[in-house]
Every structure is written in C-alpha cells, then in structure tokens.
N, C-alpha and C positions, 0 to 999 in steps of 0.2 A: 504494500500500500504506500502510495506517495505521501510525503509529509509536507504540510504547509505551516510555517511558523510565523505568527503575527506578532509584531512588536507594538505594544501600546505605549505611546510616548506622553506620559504625564508631563506637564510643563517643567522646564528647567531641570531635567534629569539626564541630559546628554544625548537627546534624540538626534540632533543634527550631526553631532560627532559620529554617532553610530551609523547614520545613513551615509555620511561621507566615506567612512571606512568601508562599508559594504560596496558602495559604488566604485571606489578606487581599487578595490580588491576583487572586482568581478571575475577576473581571469583566474585568480587563486581559488575562489569558490567553485567556478566551473570545473576545474581539474578534480575537485572533490565531489562532483556530481551534485553540486548545490547551485541554486539559481536565485539571484536577487532580481525580482521581476521588474523593478523600477529602472534597472540599468538599460541605457539605450541599445546595447548589443543584445539584450534579452527582449522582454516584451515591451520595454519602454513605457511602462505604466507610470503616469504622473504620480509624484510622491504622495499627494493627498487625494488624488482623484477617486480612487476606490472608496475611500472613507466618505468623500463628499457625495458619491452617487446615491448611497442609501440614507443620507441625512437631509436630502432635498436642498442641498446647499447650492445657491445660484452660481458658484464658481465651478461646479462640475461641468466638464467638457467631454462629451462622448468621444471626441477625436483623440483625447489623451488616455483612452483605455477604459474599459468597463469590466465588471466582475465576470460577465459572460466571456469576454476576450481573455481575461486572466485564466479562467477555467479551461478554455480551449488550449491555451498555451501550455498549461500544466499537463493536460492529457497528451498533447503531441510531443512534448519534450522527452528526451531520454534521461534527463536528470531525475533524481529521486527526492530531492529536498528543495523547497522553495521558500523564499523569505519576502515578507512585505512589512514595511514600517511606516507609521504615520502617527503624529501627535493627535490627529483628529479622531482616531479610533477610540481614544479614552473618553470621548464625549458622546459616543453613539447611544441611542436609545435601545431598550430591549427589542423593539420591533426591528430596528436596523440590524442589530446583531443577529436576530432570528433569520433575517434574509441572507446574511452571510453564512449562517449555519446551513441553510437550505442549499445554497449554490455550491458549497464546499462538501456536500454530502459524499461519502465514499473516500474522503481524504483524512489522513491522520492530522488533525489540526491541533496545534499547540500555541498557547498565548503566553507571551513574556511581558510583564508589566513592571516598570520601575516606579518607585515612590520616593518622596523626599519630605523631610519634616517641613511643616507649613511656614515656619518662621524664615528659614533659609530660602525656601521656594519663593515666597512672596517678595522678600527683599531682593533676591537675585532677579526676579521677573521685573520688578519696578525699576531696577538699576539698568536694565538693558535699554530702556528709553523712558527716563523719569517723567512722570506726569506733572510733578510739581504740586500735586494735591493728593495726599494719601486717601482722603475720604472718597474722592471720585474714583480712584484706582480700585480701592477695596470694594466699593459698591458694585462694580462690574466683575472684578476677578473672583470674588468670593461666591458668586452665583454659578461659576463654572462647575458642571457636574463632575468633571475629572478630579476636582479637589476632594470629593467625597470618596476616599480611597476604597473603603470596604464596599460601598455601593457599586463602585466601578468594577471591582473584582467580582462582586456577586452577579452583575449583569452578564459578564463573560462566562463565569463558572456555571451559571444556570443553563447557558447554551451549550457549552462544550465540556462540562464536567470539572469538578474541583481539582482533580488530579492532572488536568491539562492546562491549568493556569498557574504559572510561576510568578511570584512577587518578589522583587529584589529591592531592598532599601538602598537608596543612593549612597548613604553614609557607610555602607559595608564594603564598598569597592572603590578602588582608585582608577579603575579602567572599565568603563561601561562596555567597550567592545569585547573585552575578554569575558566579562560577566555574562553578556548576552550569548556569546558563542558557547560558553559552558552550559548555560541553561537550555540552549537549543540543541545540545548534543554535538557540537562542532569543535570539540577539543582538538581534533587532529588538524584542524585548519590553522590554529593559533600560531604554530611555529613559522608558517609561511606568510602570514599577514604583514603587509607593509604598513609601518606606522603612518598616521596622518596627523596633521596639526589639528588642535582643537578648533572646532567650527561653531557657528551659531553667533548670535548677537553678544558682543562683549559687554560685560557689566562695568561700564565706565562710571567714574564718580558723577553724580548728577550735575555738578557744576560744569563739567566738561561737555556733557550733552547739551545743556542749555545754551552755552556759548556757541557751539557749532550750529544748533538749531536757529539761533538768532542770526548768525552770519548767513546761513542758507536762506533765511527769510529776506535779509537785506539784498543779497545778490540775486536771488531768484534764479532765472534761467542761466545767468552768467556764472553760477557757482561751478567750480572745477573740482571734480571728485578727488583728484590727486592732492590738490591744495588743502581740501577739507581733511583728507586723511593725515597729511603732515601736520595740520593744525591740531588734530586730535592727539597725535603723538607728542607734540610739544606740550600741550596742556596736561596730558596724562603724566608726562615726566615731571612737570611741576607739581601736580597733585600728589604724585608718589613721593616727591621730595618733602612735602609737607605731611606725609602720612595720612592722606585723605582717601586713597584708593580703596582700602579695605577697612571700612568702619567695623567696629566690633559687632559680632553677631547679635542681632536684636536691637541695636542702637538706632536703626532707622525706624523700626516699628515702635520702639519705646514701650509705653504702657499697653499699647495695642497687642503686643506679643502674647501676653497672658490671655487676653480676650480671644485671640485667634486660636490658640491651642484649646481653649475651653469650647469654642464653637465646634471644633472638629473632634472633640474628645471621644464621643461615642463611636464615630467612624474608626478612629485610630485604635480604640480599645478592642473593638471587634476584630479588626485586622490582626492585632497583636495576639489575641486569644485563639483565633480560629485558623489563621493562615501563616503568619511569619512573625518571628520575634523581632520587635522594633527597638532601636536604641533609645536611651532616656531622653534624647533631644526632642522626641515626638511628644513628650509628656511634660517636661520641666521647662518653664520659661527662662530665658537667659537673664542673669543678674548683672546687668550693665547699665550705665547711665545713658539715657537717650541722646541722640543728636539734638542740640538745643532747639532749633527751629527749622522746620521743613516746609514752611508756608511758601507759596509762590513768590512773594516779595523778598523773603529772606534768601531763597535760593537764587533769585535773580541778582541780589546784591552780592551774595557770596561768589557767584559766577564772575561778576565783573571784578571783584577783588582778586580772584585767582588769575584772571587774565592780566590784570595790572601787575601782579607779582611776576608772572611769566615774562611780561614785556620789560620789566626792570632788570631781569637777569642779564649778565654780561653777554651771554650767547644768544641774545635776542635775534630771532629770525624774522625776516620781512615776509610775512604771509598775508595775503588778502588785504593789502594796504588800504584799498578804497573803503572796505568795510570796517577795518580796525580803527581808521582815523576817526570815525564817529564815536568810538568808545574810549580812545586813548586818554583824553584829558581827565575824565571821571575815573577811569581805571587807575591812573597814576595817583590821583588824590586819595582814592580808597586804599590803595596798597600801602600808603604811608601812614594811614591812621591806625 
C-alpha cells in the first residue's frame, strides 16, 4: 500500500524551512522512492493549493493542482511514499478533512503535526511583521482554529485514527526537518539530505520593521528591494548592538502571557494527557519584566530613535537618501536624548 504523509504546519513551527528542505532535496527523496508532490519535477502541486481546495478559499486555482490530480499522480507513480505540507491544513474543518479522507481512501495516510507553546508562537508571529497594536493582532490571531492544538489533533485523528497522527512539540527538537523525517519513517534519507538555510519570515525587532515599512510607504513604486534589504541589515546590526533583537521570552506579551496560557489551558492539558508530553513552557508563564510600551506611538518613536543611532555610527551608510532626509533631523535629536 502506498503511503501519503501530510504535514500540518501550525504557525511558527518551521513549516517553510521544512518545505524548502523537501523541495531542494527532491532528487534525494526520489532515489529513496519518496515523492514531494509540490516539487515542480513531480506533480507541481501548489504549496497550499490542496488545502485551499477543500476550504472554499478564493485563492484556490485548479491550474495549480487538485486532490483528484494528486491522487492520479500517486496511482501512476512508481514511488511508494508521498509527502505534502501546508500550514493551511491545520485550519481545515472536519468536513474538509473528511473529503481528504475520502479521496485518499486505499492509501496509508499519516499526519505529522508540530506545536509550539503559545507565548513563543504569538511573539514570534507578531515579530515577523509587527502590527504595532497587540490588541488588534490578538483579536485576529487568537481566533485561528490551529491554535487550539488538541482540537486540531482531534479533527485529524477522528478521520485517520489516533495512531496515524504524530504530534511533535517544537521545543523538543533543534531540527524540524530531521524530526519530520523520523516521524515519517524516512530515517534512511537523513544522511543524504543537503542542509538548507532557515527560511520563512525573519523575526526582526519591531522597530526595524516599522522603519522599513515607512520608507517603503514614502518611496512607493521607487523602492528598491536590494536597498531595503541592506537597510534592514544595517538597522538589524544596530538593534543587535543595543541588545534589542531578542527580547526576553514573554516580555512582548507582558501580563498578557499568563492570560494567553490560561485561554488555551484546556487544549494544552488534553494534548498533554492524551497525546504527547509537553514541556513546562506550555503551562508556566515567563517571569520577566514586560517591554515598557508597545503602543503604536511608542514604537514609532523608538523606531526613529534606533534609526538616528544607526545614522550617528561612524560607519554610516548612505541608503535611500531621499527618504532618510525626511527623518534625519528628528532622528538625530532623539538619538541624543
């Protein structure tokens, strides 16, 4: 019986890194009779397209591959093991998962799901593109069904069986690719896999993001991606010099951290009791002082201060001069205060 392993990508658990590794090692997998169906040389299925198909998502494009095409590809292939990964799978309804169950009937379906403690997950998620307003961010993000870990597990286990859904806490592994391969029974592939750089959105300090976003807004269509990348590098270097890049765990959420853990406590407790042993960070809020002020105005002022400090450095670089000129006088004044 042919096997299909589905990776459920709960947010901020290394999904993009895993997908990149599978894509860039497609030939290695092929030699082991394994097929990553999103690879262009394979079925070329869009990374999220199969998940979008059964969720009635308007982004679904039949031209990017359907479940029917994926099933025909699996049947016609000489390979024995097939892989598909998408973050969207973690948000599917029981009805959508039931449709996947129907169309994969006759295959040995295995599901691999990574989870991450809610404090780290939300802080990392926010830092990939800071909203500047935690209340607005949390109002939307906390409604994501994928953050209800046990319920997400239950939806898939009800369709494919408890023994066919593996849950891996993000905190228990330093290598999501290795952890996935071992859970999928691909241990023999590991020695041949070529390493890949970490992919996905980088969690810059919020001040860095806000500066770059403002400059993008000022320049509009004239913004140059290479210049913006170099600007991020300069500002990130300055933020790192000031020790700003990695705020202590829980300091961005502050008092909300305990509230967040309490909100998901029942989900976490059930997952811990019935599925997988979870580390203490899923239950105990961090005891650290919060970042003093994350209001939009405070973030904006802190961003300008950081820019001014970067401009005052001896190795000042002339980047995006037309946009920076609008900031420089105020930035220098704030940097000296």
